[in-house]
N, C-alpha and C positions, 0 to 999 in steps of 0.2 A: 639631503646630501651635506655631510659635514665638511667644514672648511678646516684649514690648518689652525686658524685662531680658535675654533671651537674645540678641536682635539687638545690643544695646549691647555685651555681652561679646564677641560675634563681631567686631564692628566694631573694638573695642579689642584684638583678638587675645588675649583672656584665656581660658585654658583652663578648661573647666568640664565637669561631668558632670551630666546631667539624671536625676533620680530621680522617678518618678511613683508614686502610690499612690491607692487609693480614699479619698475624703474623705466625711465625715459632716457634714451640715448642722448637726447638734446639737453637734459637737465639732470646731471649726475652729482650735483653738489649736495651738501648736507642740509641746507635749508629746504631744498625741494624734498629730500627724504623726510625731514621733520613734518612738513606740511602734508605730504602724502599719507603719513601714518597718523596725523593729528596730534603731534607732539610739540611741546614748546621748544623752539630752536636753542634755548639756553641749556637744554638737557641732552641735545644731540651734538656730539663732539666730532669735529672733522680731524683728519690726520693730514698734517702738512710735513713734507720731507724737504729739508734744506741741505745745501752743500756749500762748503766754503772754498776758499782759494787753494787749499791743500787737498781738495777732493775728499774731505771728511764729511760724513753725513750725520744729520740729527733729525729726530722725529719730534714733532710738537703736536699735542692734542689740545684743542681749544673749542669753545662753544661755536656752533655753526654760524651764529650771527656776529661773531667778533673777528678781528684781524690781529696778526702778530705784530708787535712792536719790534721792528727789526733792530733797533738800538739795544733793547733789552735782550733780544736773541743773540746778538753778537757778543754782548757782555757774558751771557750764560755759557757760550761755547768758546770764548776766547778767540773769536774770529775777527779778522779785519773786514771781511766781506762775506755775505751770505746771499744765496739766491735759491729760488725754487728749483727743484730737480725738474728738468724738462719733461713734458708729457711723453715724448718719444723714448725717454730713458726710465720712466717710473717703474715699468714692469720688470725691466732688467735689474734695477737696483733693489726693488722690494719684493718682487715675485707677485705683486698685485696689480690689477688694472685700475686706472683712474675711475673713481666712483665706487670702488670696492677695496680701497687700500685700508687695511686694518693696522693699528699699531702693534697688534699681537701676531707673532708668527711670521715676521718678514724673513726673507732669504738668509739674512745675517742679522744678528742683534746690533742695533744702533742705539746710541745714547738717546733716551726718550724723556721728554718733559711733559708733564701733565699740568695744565693751567690750574692755578690755585683755586679758581672759582668752582672747579669740580667738587672740591671737598666741602662745599657748603650744601651740597645736594645729597640725598640718600642714595640715588643711583643716577647713572648716565647711560647714554647709548653711544656705541662706537661701531664702526663697520665690522661685520663678521668675516670680512675677507672676500666677499662676493657682492656684486651689484644687486641691490634689492634685499639685502640682509643686514640687520643690525643686531648686536647683542646688548642687552640691558644688564648692567652689573654695578656693583658698588665701586666708587672711585678708588678706594683703598685697594680693592681687589685688582683693578686695572693696573695700578701702580706696581703691585706685587707681580702680576703676570708679565710685565715688560721690564721688570727690574729698573723702574723709572725713578724720576725725581719730581717732586712738587716744585713749581716755580711760577712766578708772576711775569708774564711776558705779553700781556695785552694792554 
């Protein structure tokens, strides 16, 4: 079954490889996904959605084993305060469920930052838009698919 993210990649003629794995409702994080498939967590990128004091949203893609430096994120977005979008709101904001949130093909296009570390790798994995599904693609192609920006925020 194709996801919105896969349809967008196909429409833009961006090559990708689909990787599926059994997911666990209790462990929906990117590190668990990496371990389940036998991948290095540095190559599996999680999608984090932040909101600021003006209800503006930003998407950040970073390695599963790293965390966002909020000071750098505030600087990138020009925000005084940023916080994670609440789990109860993530589907309404993005169109995706927690554990299956892809940076590609959200309900609305949000400014998206791809961590600079991605561009040292020949390919990375991001959610395909459904739990238990990842797409493997070139980081430059991910950048193109989301009209994103490279940035250092870890």
